[in-house]
C-alpha positions in Angstrom: 0.1 -0.1 0.1 3.4 2.1 0.7 4.6 2.0 -2.6 1.3 2.2 -4.6 0.3 6.1 -2.7 -3.0 4.2 -1.1 -2.0 3.7 2.4 -3.6 6.5 4.4 -1.3 9.3 5.7 -0.9 7.7 9.4 0.7 4.2 7.9 4.2 6.8 6.8 6.9 6.6 8.8 8.1 9.7 7.7 7.0 10.8 3.9 5.0 9.2 1.2 6.8 7.3 -1.2 7.9 9.7 -3.4 8.0 8.1 -6.6 4.6 7.2 -8.7 4.8 3.6 -9.5 3.5 1.1 -11.7 1.5 -1.6 -9.8 3.4 -4.5 -12.1 6.2 -2.5 -10.7 5.5 -2.8 -6.9 7.0 -6.4 -6.4 10.5 -4.7 -7.4 10.2 -2.1 -5.2 8.9 -4.4 -2.5 12.1 -6.4 -2.5 14.6 -3.9 -2.7 12.7 -1.8 0.6 15.8 -2.5 3.6 12.8 -3.1 5.9 11.4 -6.0 4.4 14.7 -7.6 3.0 16.2 -7.2 7.2 12.7 -9.7 7.7 13.3 -11.3 5.3 17.2 -12.2 6.6 15.4 -13.1 10.0 13.3 -15.5 9.2 15.5 -17.3 7.1 17.8 -17.1 10.0 15.3 -18.7 12.1 13.5 -21.0 9.9 17.6 -22.3 9.3 18.0 -23.0 13.0 14.6 -24.5 13.4 16.0 -26.5 11.2 19.4 -27.3 13.0 17.9 -28.3 16.1 14.7 -30.1 14.9 17.8 -32.2 13.6 19.3 -32.0 17.2 15.9 -33.3 18.8 16.4 -36.4 16.6 19.8 -37.4 16.8 18.8 -37.3 20.9 15.6 -39.7 20.0 17.7 -41.8 17.8 20.5 -42.0 20.7 18.2 -44.2 23.1 17.5 -46.1 20.4 21.8 -46.5 19.5 22.0 -47.6 23.8 19.2 -49.8 23.8 21.3 -52.0 20.8 24.4 -50.9 22.4 23.3 -52.9 26.2 21.4 -55.4 23.9 24.8 -56.7 21.7 27.1 -56.7 25.3 24.4 -58.7 26.8 24.4 -61.3 23.6 28.5 -61.2 23.8 28.5 -61.8 27.0 26.8 -64.9 27.2 23.9 -63.8 29.7 
């Protein structure tokens, strides 16, 4: 709405967007907006952190099976 000039005056941070933008060019202006780029970078960072944490949880969950198998193997080798 800001780039198309249709936002209410109280929504502008400092002043209205100084250029006349064609509707098809609004996407290009939004893609280079510093605020939007910062938010997208933060979102990508948090998605990466979330993916890593999910992988760590999977490994911890898998560890219980590995410990169980190790105990069974020692029992088998020990002849008990």
